[in-house]
C-alpha positions in Angstrom: 0.2 -0.2 -0.4 2.6 2.4 0.6 4.6 1.9 -2.7 0.7 3.0 -4.2 0.8 5.9 -2.3 3.6 7.3 -2.9 2.2 7.2 -7.1 -1.0 9.0 -5.5 1.5 11.5 -4.1 2.3 12.5 -7.4 -1.4 12.9 -8.9 -2.7 16.5 -9.0 -5.1 17.6 -6.0 -8.4 17.8 -6.6 -9.4 20.9 -5.9 -13.4 20.0 -5.3 -12.6 16.8 -2.8 -12.7 17.6 0.7 -12.1 14.9 3.5 -13.6 14.9 6.8 -12.9 13.0 10.2 -14.4 12.7 13.6 -13.5 10.9 16.9 -10.7 9.0 15.7 -13.2 7.6 12.4 -16.1 7.0 14.8 -18.6 8.3 12.1 -20.2 12.0 11.1 -20.5 14.0 14.3 -19.3 17.3 15.9 -17.7 20.0 14.3 -16.8 18.4 11.1 -20.1 17.0 10.5 -21.8 20.5 10.9 -18.6 22.0 8.5 -19.8 19.3 6.0 -23.4 20.2 6.2 -22.4 24.4 5.5 -20.0 23.1 3.0 -22.9 21.3 0.6 -25.3 24.1 1.6 -22.4 26.9 0.4 -20.1 25.1 -2.5 -21.7 22.1 -3.4 -19.0 21.8 -6.3 -16.6 20.2 -3.6 -17.5 16.7 -2.6 -17.1 15.8 0.9 -15.9 12.3 1.8 -15.8 10.6 5.4 -12.7 9.0 7.3 -14.2 6.0 9.1 -13.2 3.0 10.7 -14.1 -0.5 9.5 -16.2 -1.1 13.0 -18.1 2.0 12.7 -18.8 2.1 8.9 -22.7 1.2 10.4 -22.7 4.5 11.7 -22.7 6.6 8.6 -26.0 7.9 7.3 -27.4 6.2 3.5 -26.0 8.7 1.0 -22.8 10.0 2.8 -19.6 9.0 1.2 -17.4 7.4 3.3 -13.5 5.6 3.0 -12.7 3.0 5.0 -9.1 4.0 6.6 -6.7 2.0 6.1 -8.0 0.9 2.3 -6.9 2.0 -0.6 -9.8 4.7 -1.7 -8.3 6.2 1.7 -5.0 6.8 0.6 -5.8 7.8 -2.8 -7.9 9.7 -1.5 -5.7 11.3 1.9 -3.3 12.0 -1.4 -5.5 13.9 -3.4 -7.6 16.0 -1.5 -7.3 19.5 -1.2 -9.4 20.0 2.7 -8.8 18.5 4.8 -10.8 18.7 8.2 -11.2 16.8 10.9 -11.4 17.5 15.3 -9.0 14.8 16.2 -6.3 13.4 13.6 -6.4 11.2 10.3 -5.1 7.8 11.0 -1.9 5.9 9.4 0.3 8.7 9.3 -0.4 10.7 6.3 2.0 13.2 3.6 0.6 16.4 4.0 1.0 18.0 -0.1 1.7 21.6 -0.8 -1.4 23.0 -1.6 -3.8 21.0 0.8 -5.3 22.6 3.2 -6.3 21.5 6.8 -8.7 22.4 8.8 -8.1 21.6 13.0 -11.3 22.1 14.8 -10.8 20.4 18.0 -14.4 18.6 19.8 -14.0 20.7 22.8 -13.5 23.8 25.3 -10.3 22.6 27.3 -10.9 21.8 31.1 -8.0 19.2 31.8 -4.2 20.1 30.2 -3.9 19.2 26.6 -0.9 19.9 24.3 2.4 20.2 25.6 0.7 20.9 29.2 0.4 17.8 29.8 4.1 17.0 29.3 4.0 17.3 34.0 1.2 14.2 33.8 3.6 11.1 32.0 2.2 8.0 33.8 -1.8 9.3 32.1 -0.8 10.6 28.4 -1.0 6.3 27.4 2.9 6.9 26.1 1.7 10.1 23.9 4.5 11.2 21.5 5.4 14.8 22.1 7.1 15.1 19.1 4.6 14.0 16.8 1.8 16.3 18.9 3.9 18.9 17.3 4.3 17.5 14.2 0.7 16.8 13.9 0.2 20.5 14.5 2.8 21.9 11.7 0.2 20.3 9.3 -2.6 22.9 10.6 -3.1 25.5 8.3 -6.2 26.8 10.5 -7.2 26.0 14.2 -11.2 26.2 15.6 -11.5 28.3 18.6 -14.7 28.1 21.1 -13.8 31.1 22.6 -10.9 33.6 23.9 -9.7 31.1 26.7 -9.6 28.0 24.3 -7.6 30.6 21.8 -4.7 31.0 25.0 -4.8 27.4 25.2 -4.7 26.0 21.8 -1.9 29.1 20.9 0.3 27.4 23.9 -0.5 24.1 23.5 0.0 23.8 20.0 2.5 25.9 18.9 2.9 26.3 14.8 1.8 28.6 12.5 -1.8 28.1 11.8 -3.9 30.6 12.0 -6.6 30.6 14.4 -10.5 31.1 13.8 -11.8 32.6 16.7 -15.5 31.9 15.4 -17.4 29.7 18.0 -18.3 25.6 17.0 -19.9 25.2 14.4 -21.8 21.8 16.2 -23.4 24.4 18.9 -24.9 26.5 15.8 -28.3 24.0 16.4 -28.4 24.6 19.9 -28.3 28.2 19.3 -31.3 28.5 16.4 -33.4 24.9 17.2 -37.0 25.7 17.8 -39.5 24.5 20.6 -40.9 22.3 17.6 -37.8 20.5 16.9 -36.8 20.1 20.7 -40.5 18.5 21.4 -40.0 16.0 17.8 -36.4 15.0 19.5 -38.4 14.3 23.1 -41.2 12.5 21.0 -38.4 10.0 19.3 -36.5 9.2 23.0 -39.8 8.3 24.0 -40.3 11.4 27.1 -43.7 12.0 28.1 -45.1 15.2 27.6 -44.6 17.3 30.3 -41.0 15.6 31.9 -38.1 17.2 33.5 -35.8 15.4 31.6 -32.0 15.2 32.9 -29.1 14.5 30.9 -26.2 13.1 32.8 -22.9 12.9 30.6 -19.6 12.1 33.2 -16.3 12.1 30.9 -13.5 9.4 30.9 -11.1 9.1 34.0 -7.3 9.0 32.6 -6.3 7.2 35.8 -9.1 4.8 35.6 -10.4 1.7 33.4 -13.6 1.2 31.6 -16.3 3.0 32.4 -17.2 3.5 36.8 -19.9 5.9 37.3 -20.3 7.5 40.3 -24.1 7.9 40.3 -26.7 5.2 40.8 -29.5 6.4 38.5 -31.8 4.6 39.8 -31.8 5.4 42.7 -31.5 8.9 42.1 -35.1 9.0 39.7 -36.5 7.0 42.8 -35.6 9.7 44.8 -36.6 12.1 42.7 -40.6 10.8 42.1 -42.4 10.8 39.1 -42.3 13.0 36.4 -38.0 13.3 36.3 -36.7 11.8 33.2 -32.4 11.0 33.5 -30.7 10.2 30.0 -27.5 8.6 30.5 -24.4 9.3 28.5 -21.5 7.4 28.9 -17.9 8.5 27.2 -17.4 7.7 23.7 -14.2 5.7 24.8 -16.6 3.5 26.9 -18.6 1.9 23.5 -22.1 2.8 22.7 -23.6 1.6 26.3 -23.3 2.9 29.8 -24.7 -0.6 30.8 -27.8 0.6 32.6 -31.5 -1.1 32.9 -33.4 -1.0 30.1 -36.8 1.0 30.6 -38.4 3.3 33.2 -37.0 6.5 34.0 -33.4 6.4 33.1 -32.3 5.9 29.6 -29.4 4.4 28.2 -28.5 7.3 25.2 -24.7 6.3 24.5 -25.0 5.3 21.7 -27.1 8.1 20.4 -25.5 9.2 17.0 -25.8 13.1 18.0 -25.3 14.7 21.8 -26.5 18.0 20.3 -30.2 16.5 19.9 -29.4 15.1 23.7 -28.9 18.5 25.1 -32.1 19.9 23.4 -33.9 17.2 25.0 -32.6 17.9 28.3 -34.1 20.5 30.8 -30.7 20.3 32.7 -26.9 18.8 32.1 -25.4 16.9 35.1 -22.0 16.4 34.5 -18.4 16.0 36.1 -15.6 17.4 34.2 -16.4 16.6 30.7 -16.6 20.2 28.3 -19.8 19.0 27.0 -20.6 21.6 30.1 -20.0 24.6 27.7 -21.6 23.3 24.9 -24.5 23.0 26.8 -24.3 26.6 28.0 -25.4 28.0 25.1 -29.0 26.5 25.6 -28.7 29.1 29.2 -30.9 26.1 30.8 -29.1 24.5 33.9 -25.7 23.0 34.1 -24.9 21.3 37.8 -21.6 20.3 38.5 -21.0 16.7 40.1 -17.6 16.0 40.9 -17.0 13.4 43.7 -13.5 12.8 42.9 -12.4 16.6 42.0 -9.5 16.2 43.8 -8.1 13.1 42.2 -9.0 14.3 39.0 -7.3 17.4 38.9 -4.6 15.8 40.8 -3.9 13.0 37.5 -4.4 15.3 35.1 -4.3 18.6 35.2 -7.3 21.0 34.8 -7.5 24.9 33.5 -10.9 26.1 35.5 -11.7 25.7 39.5 -15.3 24.0 38.5 -15.9 24.2 43.0 -14.4 27.7 43.5 -17.8 29.2 43.2 -15.9 31.7 41.3 -18.4 33.6 38.9 -17.0 32.4 35.2 -15.6 29.1 36.6 -18.4 27.5 38.4 -21.3 26.6 35.8 -23.8 26.8 38.6 -24.9 24.1 41.5 -22.6 21.7 42.6 -22.7 18.6 44.5 -19.6 16.3 45.6 -22.5 13.3 46.6 -25.3 11.4 45.8 -27.1 12.7 49.0 -26.1 16.2 47.7 -26.9 16.0 44.0 -30.1 14.7 45.1 -31.1 17.8 47.6 -29.9 20.1 45.1 -32.6 19.0 42.6 -35.4 18.2 45.4 -34.4 22.0 46.8 -34.8 24.1 43.9 -31.0 25.2 44.4 -30.2 23.8 40.5 -32.4 27.0 39.7 -32.5 29.3 42.2 -30.6 33.4 41.4 -27.2 31.8 42.8 -26.7 29.6 40.1 -28.5 31.5 37.3 -26.3 34.4 38.2 -23.0 31.9 37.8 -24.7 30.2 34.6 -24.8 34.0 33.2 -21.0 34.5 33.9 -19.9 31.0 32.6 -21.6 31.8 29.1 -20.3 35.3 28.7 -17.0 33.7 29.2 -17.0 30.5 27.4 -20.0 31.0 24.9 -19.1 34.6 23.3 -19.3 33.7 19.6 -22.1 30.9 19.8 -24.9 33.1 17.5 -25.9 30.3 15.1 -23.5 31.2 12.3 -20.0 29.7 13.2 -20.1 26.9 10.8 -21.0 29.8 8.2 -17.8 31.5 9.2 -15.9 28.8 8.6 -16.6 27.3 5.7 -16.3 31.2 3.8 -13.1 31.0 5.1 -11.7 27.5 4.6 -13.2 27.1 0.4 -13.7 29.2 -1.8 -17.6 30.5 -1.6 -18.8 31.8 -5.0 -19.7 35.6 -4.6 -23.5 36.3 -5.3 
């Protein structure tokens, strides 16, 4: 395959070909998906092709072109596409050619240390090569930033000569523009009864643990809250497509749901620990509850940029709990919707969502692709 790839590298670039990837080839998702959709609208002459691993090919929506990572078609696509869009990295180590344009969208606002800031935490970086991080960064032409905090962080931890696109996250456009009708349809598709109070529990992974070990008993929580409450449980994608919860009842396992933005729209509030989803969910101006039972361990293991438990405006997004009993009390007492929680959320949104206005994807496409003038 290497010899054939070298031949393909001598072929001319296709000015009408773009290749997309997300979450290490898990399918159509995140910022690349929003850019792809907007590019089909604004530059329909540019054909978009997705990279997907063979074990995730069933995730591909009907009619969306794709190539399997490592295949002959993959290497030819990587050799000849003019535009490269990814929120992580393309597999296999490709050669970026002169004339190729690489947009790195990233996939979250950084709470934990990233890039070169991980150097003090070598035991938990799974053997990551910092030399490869720098080499990968040198391939980027554009780095997308969700907010000023991200811009400052990317500049430091991924040092190179790319252009920062301070546009906000395209994946959040739908959170800014969704109608009540769309939200109602999503809730109906999830089987949520009208009038229910819906909580989305979305914990992140721990670098110092293996597998999904939730620090919350979903069944116990919903029993304590009583009728009318529904808990959507979404495990981190590192752990597969199931959170391992018992199906049925008022606890719904949505780990395998293809679109986390739809889950955000369905939820009246987000419960999370250290997931970057909190920064995106804040666009909705709905309550964010920090449930942090192992904050000290998490912070010591990986390092963080934001002190979620400080109670400072701009750092803490809303109500805080460190035990299951505290979380239950936050919900039953109404502390999650109190004026104090609202004020914290407003400051958090001001810091982390200043560019989210529903038009980020359009800004990205108009900067990266040759959009015809009207």
